[in-house]
C-alpha positions as CSV (number, residue, x, y, z in Angstrom):
1,M,53.6,1.8,45.6
2,K,52.6,5.1,44.3
3,S,54.8,4.7,41.2
4,S,53.3,1.3,40.5
5,I,49.8,2.7,40.6
6,I,50.8,5.5,38.2
7,A,52.4,2.9,35.9
8,L,49.3,0.8,35.9
9,S,47.1,3.8,35.2
10,V,49.3,4.9,32.2
11,A,49.3,1.3,30.9
12,A,45.5,1.1,31.2
13,C,45.0,4.4,29.4
14,L,47.3,3.3,26.6
15,A,45.5,0.0,26.2
16,F,42.1,1.7,26.1
17,A,43.3,4.4,23.7
18,T,44.6,1.8,21.2
19,A,41.5,-0.4,21.5
20,S,39.2,2.5,20.8
21,A,41.3,3.8,17.9
22,A,41.2,0.5,16.2
23,P,39.0,0.7,13.1
24,A,35.6,-0.9,13.3
25,P,35.2,-4.2,11.3
26,A,33.9,-3.7,7.8
27,P,30.2,-4.5,7.4
28,A,29.6,-7.8,5.7
29,A,29.1,-7.5,1.9
30,P,25.5,-7.9,0.8
31,A,24.6,-11.5,0.0
32,A,24.4,-12.3,-3.7
33,K,21.0,-12.4,-5.2
34,T,19.3,-15.7,-5.4
35,A,18.2,-17.1,-8.7
36,Q,14.6,-16.2,-7.9
37,Q,15.5,-12.6,-7.0
38,S,17.5,-12.3,-10.2
39,K,14.7,-13.7,-12.3
40,M,12.2,-11.3,-10.6
41,S,14.5,-8.3,-11.3
42,S,14.9,-9.2,-15.0
43,C,11.2,-9.9,-15.5
44,A,10.2,-6.6,-13.8
45,A,12.6,-4.7,-16.0
46,A,11.2,-6.5,-19.1
47,N,7.6,-5.6,-18.1
48,K,8.2,-2.0,-17.1
49,G,5.4,0.3,-18.2
50,K,2.7,-2.4,-18.1
51,K,0.0,-2.0,-15.5
52,G,-2.6,-4.1,-13.8
53,D,-3.6,-7.5,-15.2
54,A,-1.3,-7.1,-18.2
55,Y,1.7,-6.7,-15.8
56,K,0.6,-9.6,-13.7
57,A,0.1,-11.9,-16.6
58,A,3.4,-10.9,-18.2
59,M,5.3,-11.3,-15.0
60,S,3.7,-14.7,-14.4
61,A,4.6,-15.9,-17.9
62,C,8.1,-14.5,-17.6
63,L,8.7,-16.2,-14.3
64,K,7.5,-19.5,-15.8
65,G,9.9,-19.1,-18.7
66,A,7.3,-18.3,-21.4
67,P,8.3,-15.8,-24.1
68,A,7.2,-12.2,-23.8
69,A,4.9,-12.3,-26.8
70,A,2.9,-15.2,-25.2
71,A,2.6,-13.2,-22.0
72,T,1.1,-10.2,-23.8
73,A,-1.3,-12.4,-25.7
74,A,-2.3,-14.1,-22.5
75,A,-3.0,-10.8,-20.8
76,K,-5.5,-9.6,-23.5
77,P,-8.1,-12.4,-23.1
78,A,-7.9,-12.1,-19.4
79,A,-8.7,-8.4,-19.6
80,A,-11.5,-9.0,-22.1
81,A,-13.1,-11.6,-19.8
82,K,-13.7,-8.9,-17.1
83,P,-17.1,-7.4,-17.0
84,A,-17.4,-3.8,-18.1
85,S,-18.3,-2.7,-14.6
86,A,-15.0,-4.0,-13.2
87,A,-12.9,-2.1,-15.6
88,A,-11.8,1.4,-14.5
89,P,-13.1,4.2,-16.7
90,A,-10.6,5.9,-19.0
91,S,-11.6,9.3,-17.5
92,N,-10.3,8.3,-14.1
93,P,-7.1,10.4,-13.9
94,V,-5.8,9.2,-10.6
95,P,-5.2,5.5,-10.2
96,G,-6.7,4.1,-7.0
97,T,-9.5,6.6,-6.8
98,K,-13.2,5.8,-7.1
99,P,-15.1,6.1,-10.4
100,A,-17.6,9.0,-10.7
101,A,-20.6,6.8,-10.2
102,E,-19.3,5.7,-6.8
103,V,-18.6,9.3,-5.8
104,R,-22.2,10.3,-6.7
105,G,-23.4,7.5,-4.5
106,N,-21.3,8.8,-1.7
107,A,-22.8,12.3,-2.2
108,D,-26.3,10.8,-1.9
109,Q,-25.3,9.0,1.2
110,K,-23.7,12.2,2.6
111,A,-26.9,14.1,1.9
112,K,-29.0,11.4,3.6
113,M,-26.7,11.4,6.6
114,A,-26.9,15.2,6.9
115,S,-30.7,15.1,6.7
116,C,-31.0,12.5,9.4
117,A,-28.5,14.3,11.6
118,A,-30.6,17.4,11.3
119,A,-33.7,15.4,12.1
120,N,-32.0,14.0,15.2
121,K,-30.4,17.2,16.4
122,G,-30.5,17.6,20.2
123,K,-30.6,13.8,20.9
124,K,-27.7,12.2,22.7
125,G,-26.2,8.8,23.1
126,D,-28.4,5.8,22.3
127,D,-31.4,8.0,21.4
128,Y,-29.2,9.7,18.7
129,K,-27.9,6.3,17.4
130,N,-31.4,4.7,17.3
131,G,-32.9,7.8,15.6
132,M,-30.1,7.9,13.0
133,S,-30.5,4.2,12.4
134,S,-34.2,4.3,11.9
135,C,-34.0,7.4,9.7
136,L,-31.3,5.9,7.4
137,K,-33.2,2.6,7.1
138,S,-36.6,4.2,6.4
139,G,-35.4,6.5,3.6
140,A,-37.4,9.3,5.1
141,A,-34.3,11.5,4.8
142,T,-34.3,11.3,1.0
143,A,-38.1,11.9,0.9
144,K,-37.7,15.1,2.9
145,H,-35.1,16.6,0.5
146,A,-36.1,15.0,-2.7
């Protein structure tokens, strides 16, 4: 009886050892790109370096099968149709940042907030909120510091 238990234990250990030593199955190969994915890749490579509306127009034309020259020509009228206020200024060095005029507007708002906060110092809760609201609406803050 004792020898059969030992034999079973040895057999079980060998079975587990060989099972754990077996190599893991290889991961499945990545699926091949679809036609749309291939087209997107080639169009993106062809339009590298373009930005904004020019890139969008060129990508759209490329995906529709139009030649690249037509895409560039289509992008120029679209850019010209934009109002001057919508175009980013050339002096804006960091894409995605606000133009200088908006920053100045923010500075005026910050000054107004600071003035109203000083006027409502010591108030708490709803009194503070109501005081700030009426101060900001009235424009009294700008009159005090103007």
